[in-house]
C-alpha positions in Angstrom: 42.6 -54.0 -41.6 40.3 -54.7 -39.1 37.6 -53.1 -41.2 38.2 -55.3 -44.1 34.4 -56.2 -45.5 32.9 -53.5 -43.3 33.1 -50.3 -45.7 31.0 -48.6 -43.1 33.5 -48.9 -40.7 36.0 -47.3 -42.6 33.7 -44.4 -43.6 33.2 -43.6 -40.0 36.8 -43.6 -39.1 37.4 -41.0 -41.9 34.3 -39.3 -40.5 35.7 -38.6 -37.1 39.1 -38.1 -38.4 38.0 -35.5 -40.5 35.5 -34.2 -38.0 38.6 -34.0 -35.3 40.6 -32.1 -38.5 37.9 -29.6 -39.1 37.4 -28.8 -35.5 41.3 -28.1 -35.1 40.8 -26.2 -38.3 38.3 -24.2 -36.6 39.7 -23.9 -33.4 42.5 -22.2 -35.0 40.6 -20.2 -37.3 39.1 -18.6 -34.2 42.1 -18.3 -32.4 43.4 -16.3 -35.3 40.2 -14.2 -35.6 40.4 -13.4 -32.0 44.3 -12.5 -32.2 43.9 -10.4 -35.2 40.7 -8.9 -34.1 42.4 -7.8 -30.9 45.5 -6.7 -32.4 43.9 -4.3 -34.7 41.4 -3.0 -32.5 44.1 -2.4 -29.9 46.1 -0.5 -32.8 43.0 1.6 -33.5 42.4 2.5 -29.7 45.6 3.6 -29.2 45.8 5.6 -32.1 42.5 7.2 -30.9 43.8 7.7 -27.4 46.8 9.6 -29.1 45.1 11.8 -31.7 42.6 12.9 -28.7 45.1 13.7 -26.3 47.5 15.4 -29.3 44.0 17.4 -30.0 43.7 18.3 -26.3 47.0 20.0 -26.6 46.2 22.4 -29.3 42.6 23.2 -28.2 41.9 27.1 -26.9 41.6 27.7 -23.4 38.1 28.8 -23.7 37.2 24.9 -24.3 38.8 23.8 -21.2 37.0 26.7 -19.4 33.7 24.9 -20.4 34.8 21.2 -19.9 35.0 19.0 -16.8 38.4 17.4 -16.5 36.6 14.3 -15.3 34.5 14.4 -18.4 37.6 14.8 -20.7 39.2 11.9 -19.0 36.0 9.7 -19.4 36.4 10.4 -23.2 39.7 9.3 -23.5 39.2 6.3 -21.5 35.8 4.8 -21.4 34.8 5.8 -24.1 37.6 4.8 -26.3 37.3 1.4 -24.4 33.8 1.0 -25.5 34.9 1.5 -29.2 37.3 -0.9 -28.8 35.2 -3.4 -27.6 32.8 -3.0 -30.2 35.6 -3.3 -33.0 37.1 -6.5 -31.5 34.0 -8.9 -31.0 31.1 -7.2 -32.8 32.5 -6.2 -36.0 33.7 -9.6 -37.1 30.0 -11.0 -35.9 28.6 -8.7 -38.1 30.6 -10.2 -41.2 29.9 -14.0 -40.0 26.1 -13.3 -39.6 26.0 -11.5 -43.2 28.0 -14.4 -44.7 25.3 -17.0 -42.9 22.5 -15.3 -43.6 23.4 -15.1 -47.4 24.7 -18.1 -48.0 21.9 -20.2 -45.8 19.1 -18.4 -47.1 19.0 -19.8 -50.7 20.0 -23.4 -49.6 17.0 -23.3 -47.2 14.3 -22.5 -50.2 16.2 -25.0 -52.4 15.7 -27.7 -49.8 12.2 -27.0 -49.0 10.1 -23.5 -50.1 7.6 -24.3 -47.5 9.5 -24.9 -44.7 12.1 -22.0 -45.6 8.9 -19.6 -45.6 7.7 -20.5 -42.2 11.4 -20.0 -40.5 11.4 -16.7 -41.8 7.7 -15.6 -40.7 9.1 -14.2 -37.5 12.1 -12.7 -38.8 10.5 -9.3 -39.6 9.4 -9.3 -35.8 13.1 -9.9 -34.9 14.6 -7.4 -36.9 11.8 -4.7 -35.8 12.4 -5.5 -32.1 16.5 -5.1 -32.4 15.7 -1.7 -34.1 13.4 -0.6 -31.1 15.5 -1.6 -28.7 18.7 0.0 -30.4 17.1 3.2 -30.0 16.1 2.7 -26.6 20.0 1.4 -25.4 21.4 4.4 -27.1 19.8 6.9 -25.2 19.7 5.2 -22.4 23.7 4.5 -22.6 24.2 8.0 -23.3 22.7 9.1 -20.0 25.0 6.2 -18.5 28.1 7.4 -19.6 27.3 11.2 -19.1 26.7 9.9 -15.4 29.7 7.9 -15.2 31.7 11.2 -16.6 30.0 13.2 -13.6 31.1 10.6 -11.0 35.0 10.5 -12.8 34.8 14.4 -12.4 33.6 14.3 -8.7 36.3 11.9 -7.9 39.3 14.0 -9.7 38.1 17.3 -8.4 37.7 15.8 -4.5 40.9 14.1 -4.9 42.9 17.2 -6.0 41.4 19.3 -3.2 41.3 16.8 -0.5 43.5 18.7 1.7 41.1 21.6 1.5 38.2 19.0 2.3 40.3 17.8 5.4 41.0 21.2 6.7 37.4 22.3 6.7 36.4 19.0 8.2 34.1 18.2 5.4 34.5 14.2 4.7 31.2 13.5 5.1 30.0 16.3 3.0 32.2 15.0 0.1 31.3 11.3 0.7 27.4 11.7 0.7 27.7 13.9 -2.5 30.2 11.0 -4.3 27.5 8.9 -2.9 25.1 10.8 -4.6 26.8 10.8 -7.9 27.4 6.6 -7.4 23.8 6.1 -7.0 22.6 8.0 -10.1 25.1 5.6 -12.0 24.1 2.5 -10.6 20.4 3.4 -11.3 21.3 4.3 -14.8 23.1 1.2 -15.4 20.1 -0.8 -13.5 17.9 0.8 -16.5 20.1 0.0 -18.9 20.3 -3.7 -18.1 16.6 -3.9 -17.8 16.5 -2.8 -21.0 19.3 -5.3 -22.3 17.3 -8.2 -20.2 14.1 -7.3 -22.0 15.7 -7.5 -25.3 17.4 -10.9 -24.7 14.3 -12.4 -23.4 11.8 -11.2 -26.1 14.4 -12.1 -28.9 15.1 -15.5 -27.6 11.1 -16.2 -27.2 10.8 -15.4 -30.9 13.7 -17.3 -32.1 12.8 -20.2 -30.0 9.0 -20.0 -31.5 10.3 -19.8 -34.7 12.3 -23.1 -34.6 9.0 -24.7 -33.0 6.9 -23.4 -35.8 9.5 -25.0 -38.3 9.8 -28.3 -36.3 5.7 -28.4 -36.0 5.5 -28.0 -39.8 8.2 -30.3 -40.4 6.4 -33.0 -38.4 3.2 -32.5 -40.3 4.9 -32.7 -43.5 6.6 -35.7 -42.2 3.4 -37.2 -41.4 2.1 -36.6 -44.8 4.7 -38.5 -46.7 6.3 -35.4 -48.2 9.3 -35.1 -46.0 11.9 -37.6 -44.5 13.4 -37.8 -41.4 17.0 -37.1 -42.8 15.6 -33.8 -44.5 13.8 -32.6 -41.4 17.0 -33.1 -39.5 19.5 -31.2 -42.1 17.0 -28.3 -42.4 16.4 -28.0 -38.7 20.5 -27.4 -38.3 20.5 -25.0 -41.2 17.5 -22.9 -39.8 19.2 -22.6 -36.5 22.4 -21.6 -38.1 20.1 -18.7 -39.7 18.1 -17.9 -36.8 20.4 -17.3 -33.9 23.0 -15.3 -35.9 19.8 -13.0 -36.6 19.1 -12.7 -32.7 22.8 -12.2 -32.6 22.4 -8.9 -34.7 20.5 -7.7 -32.3 23.1 -7.7 -29.9 25.5 -6.1 -32.3 22.9 -3.2 -32.9 22.5 -2.6 -29.3 26.2 -2.6 -28.8 26.5 -0.4 -32.1 24.3 1.9 -30.1 26.6 2.3 -27.3 29.9 2.7 -29.6 27.9 5.4 -31.4 27.2 7.4 -28.1 30.9 7.1 -27.3 32.2 8.0 -30.9 29.7 11.1 -30.6 31.5 12.2 -27.2 35.3 11.4 -28.5 34.1 13.5 -31.9 33.3 16.5 -29.5 36.9 16.6 -28.9 38.4 15.8 -32.2 36.0 18.0 -34.0 36.6 20.8 -31.4 38.4 24.0 -33.4 42.2 24.0 -32.7 44.2 27.2 -32.1 44.9 29.0 -35.5 48.0 28.2 -36.6 50.3 31.0 -38.3 54.2 30.9 -39.7 56.9 31.7 -37.1 59.0 35.0 -37.8 62.2 34.7 -39.2 64.0 35.7 -36.0 64.4 33.3 -32.8 64.3 35.6 -30.1 62.2 38.9 -29.5 63.8 42.1 -28.6 60.7 42.4 -26.3 59.0 45.4 -27.0 55.2 45.7 -26.2 52.6 48.0 -27.7 49.0 47.3 -26.9 46.6 49.4 -28.8 42.9 50.0 -27.9 42.4 46.8 -26.1 38.9 45.3 -25.2 38.5 42.2 -23.5 35.4 40.8 -22.3 34.3 37.2 -21.0 30.6 38.1 -21.3 29.1 40.1 -23.6 28.6 43.3 -22.9 30.8 43.3 -19.6 34.5 44.2 -20.5 37.1 43.0 -18.1 39.7 45.6 -19.9 38.4 48.5 -22.1 40.5 50.8 -24.3 43.8 50.0 -23.2 46.8 51.5 -24.9 49.9 50.8 -23.7 53.9 51.2 -25.0 56.5 49.2 -22.9 60.3 49.7 -24.6 62.1 46.7 -24.5 64.4 46.2 -21.3 61.7 48.2 -19.3 60.4 46.9 -15.9 57.0 47.6 -15.5 54.7 46.8 -12.2 50.9 46.6 -12.3 48.7 46.9 -9.3 45.1 47.0 -8.9 42.4 45.3 -6.9 40.9 41.7 -7.7 39.0 41.7 -10.9 40.9 44.5 -12.5 42.2 42.5 -15.3 45.8 41.9 -14.4 45.9 38.3 -15.0 43.7 38.8 -18.0 46.2 40.9 -19.6 48.7 38.0 -18.9 46.7 35.6 -20.7 46.4 38.1 -23.7 50.4 38.3 -24.1 50.4 34.5 -24.2 47.7 34.8 -26.4 45.6 32.1 -24.6 42.7 34.7 -25.3 41.9 37.1 -27.9 40.9 40.5 -27.4 37.6 41.7 -28.8 38.9 45.0 -30.4 42.6 46.4 -30.4 45.5 44.6 -31.1 48.6 43.5 -29.1 52.3 44.2 -31.0 55.6 42.7 -29.9 58.3 44.0 -31.5 56.3 45.7 -34.4 54.5 42.1 -35.1 50.7 41.6 -34.4 50.8 38.5 -31.9 47.7 37.2 -34.2 50.0 36.9 -37.0 52.7 35.1 -35.6 53.1 31.4 -34.5 51.6 30.9 -31.0 54.7 28.3 -30.1 57.2 31.2 -30.9 55.2 33.8 -29.2 54.7 31.9 -26.0 58.4 31.0 -26.0 59.4 34.7 -25.9 57.6 34.6 -22.4 58.6 33.6 -18.9 55.4 33.7 -17.4 55.2 32.7 -13.6 51.7 32.7 -11.7 50.8 33.2 -8.3 50.0 29.8 -8.0 52.0 27.7 -9.9 51.6 24.2 -11.1 54.2 21.5 -10.5 53.6 18.1 -11.8 54.0 14.7 -9.6 57.5 14.3 -10.7 61.2 15.3 -9.5 62.4 18.6 -9.2 64.5 18.3 -12.1 61.8 17.0 -13.9 59.9 20.1 -13.3 62.5 22.3 -14.2 63.3 20.5 -17.7 59.6 21.2 -18.5 60.9 24.6 -19.7 64.0 23.1 -21.5 64.3 19.3 -22.0 68.0 19.8 -22.9 68.8 21.9 -19.9 72.1 20.5 -18.2 72.8 20.4 -14.4 74.9 23.5 -14.5 72.0 25.7 -15.6 69.5 23.9 -13.6 71.5 24.9 -10.6 72.3 28.4 -11.5 68.7 29.1 -12.3 67.7 27.8 -8.9 70.3 29.9 -7.3 68.8 33.1 -9.0 65.4 32.0 -8.0 66.8 31.6 -4.2 65.3 28.2 -4.0 68.8 26.1 -4.8 69.6 25.9 -0.9 66.0 24.4 -0.1 66.2 21.8 -3.1 69.8 20.6 -1.8 68.2 20.2 1.4 65.6 17.8 0.5 66.7 13.8 0.9 67.2 13.1 -3.0 68.1 16.9 -3.8 66.5 17.5 -7.3 65.8 14.1 -7.7 63.0 14.3 -5.1 59.6 14.0 -5.8 57.6 17.0 -5.3 54.3 15.3 -4.8 51.1 16.3 -7.0 50.7 19.9 -7.7 54.0 20.1 -5.5 52.0 19.3 -2.5 55.2 18.5 -0.6 56.7 22.1 -1.0 55.8 25.2 0.8 54.1 27.8 -1.0 57.2 30.3 -1.1 59.2 27.0 -2.5 56.8 26.3 -5.2 56.8 29.9 -6.5 60.5 29.9 -6.6 60.8 26.6 -8.2 58.5 27.8 -10.9 60.6 31.0 -11.3 63.5 29.0 -11.6 61.6 27.2 -14.6 60.7 30.5 -16.1 64.2 31.7 -16.0 65.7 28.6 -17.6 63.8 29.6 -21.0 66.1 32.7 -21.3 63.0 34.8 -22.3 63.2 38.0 -23.6 59.9 38.9 -21.6 59.9 38.0 -17.9 56.2 37.8 -16.7 55.4 37.6 -12.8 51.9 37.8 -11.8 52.5 38.2 -7.8 54.7 35.7 -8.3 56.4 36.1 -4.9 53.4 36.8 -2.6 54.4 33.6 -0.3 58.5 34.6 -0.2 59.5 36.2 2.9 61.0 39.9 2.5 64.6 39.0 2.6 64.3 36.2 0.2 62.2 38.5 -2.1 65.2 41.0 -2.3 67.5 38.4 -3.1 65.4 37.4 -5.8 64.8 40.9 -6.9 68.7 41.7 -7.0 69.4 38.3 -9.1 66.2 39.7 -11.6 67.9 43.2 -11.7 71.3 41.9 -13.0 69.3 40.3 -16.0 68.8 43.6 -17.3 67.9 44.2 -21.0 64.4 42.3 -20.8 60.9 43.5 -20.5 59.6 42.3 -17.3 55.9 43.0 -16.6 54.6 42.4 -13.2 51.2 42.4 -11.3 53.5 42.1 -7.9 53.8 45.0 -5.8 57.5 44.4 -5.8 60.1 46.9 -7.4 59.0 49.6 -9.9 55.4 50.3 -10.1 55.0 52.6 -12.4 51.3 51.9 -13.0 48.2 51.1 -11.0 44.2 51.1 -11.4 42.7 54.2 -10.2 39.3 55.5 -10.3 38.3 53.1 -13.2 41.3 53.5 -15.1 44.6 52.0 -16.1 47.6 54.0 -15.8 50.9 52.7 -17.3 54.0 54.8 -17.5 51.7 58.1 -17.9 49.1 56.1 -20.3 45.7 55.9 -19.2 42.8 54.1 -20.8 39.3 53.9 -19.6 37.5 51.0 -17.4 34.5 50.8 -16.6 34.6 49.0 -13.2 34.7 50.8 -10.1 37.9 50.5 -8.3 39.1 51.7 -4.6 40.3 55.3 -4.5 44.2 55.6 -4.5 46.4 58.5 -3.7 49.5 59.5 -5.3 53.1 58.9 -3.7 56.6 59.9 -4.9 58.1 57.0 -6.6 61.1 55.0 -5.1 64.8 55.7 -6.4 67.1 53.3 -8.3 65.6 50.9 -10.9 62.3 52.9 -10.4 63.6 56.5 -11.0 62.0 56.8 -14.3 58.7 56.3 -13.1 57.2 59.7 -12.5 54.5 58.8 -9.9 53.3 55.5 -7.8 49.8 55.1 -6.9 49.3 53.4 -3.4 46.0 52.7 -1.3 45.5 55.3 1.6 46.8 53.7 5.2 43.0 54.1 6.4 42.1 51.6 3.7 44.7 49.1 3.9 
């Protein structure tokens, strides 16, 4: 070969080949490290998102009364992403830095204890600075993350009510308020960037000064003949391999501070108390008998919304509830669905205390239609299937006919496959209410609850719906709508329900007695209506 007689050439060739091979091996290992770290971090982030979402489905209604929707979105998205980035990049670097320090530090002292001591003289200052900035960055990142959550909440709220904003020509007002939130976020991020910039500048100065100290001392030892050029060169390479990972540990600490803030915000959701879980009754469907015994509810201490409410509704009874705003009609519906718990008293369904039965079972016994129903930005069929995933087309159409909405749906371009827009924005108020009623009827609930659910429906359609509901006899049908049978009302601070009254302290308007209608309401002994001069 051409290197015969020249062994150094063969050595250089083998060294070059070994270098290429080691470089390729290093590149392969780095690729696998990044790939596996990404796979692991993405899997953990997915599980974390799904766990948070599942947790949110089982938190009590009181949790959402105090939380901003936009902030919850921020916790489930941006905070999870912060944790994912930390896991994918920084955890591996922590292991790499610790490994280099533990391996190379003894080697440095073995080579030259004098230079090794000088190489580590500034290390305490680098580590102390990293911990100092860790605390500062963590506090500032918490402020920044919360301001981003406030911005997201503002955006979500504005987009949800965009039609109201336009109806009142308040676009400029909303833009200015969003701009204020955006400026706050920008300022907080600038402070965070200034902290990070100051840390990198100081740490780079200390690390470079550390290398310079070793280089100057090595030059002195070299001039004194106690150190060779090769030894100094090898020592400098190893010192660099030790110092810069230590500098990188500072970045790890900063990023871990951000991750800890995000984990704290995530844990706020994961550690919140879920709704209690009780065993379901042995029967699948209740008969529909309801009993309320001395029920008291208050959202604020000392300010009861309902007080001393005692009611007995036999199965199959039609009951109407009327009263001024704030009388507690919607609160009563939330109590029946066990979204809230009374501070006193109890509620029975078929003789079972609802606090002792499974919430999922309990809520399947009710078909609740609110005055302002919520519809998803999906097709009509998808919104109906929310009640029952296994419903077939014939059952869907039958329920829509009973709710007097089938003809309207049939007139849509795609029929039941037509999208209704966010919150059902493409539908009229009456169509939304009737679609929600059809959804409730698909459940075949023993108890149908209508919270002023026909307020946006014309009189003729209302009579048609009531006739269809009356044909569904055999269910308990409480309603807070002044439609059909109204055997109860709020009057001078009292609840009056089938002749059973309970005290209520809040003042209410005066009412006068009027004979009850005939037919389905013949069982009612009296009806309370407001005087004509007060309407």
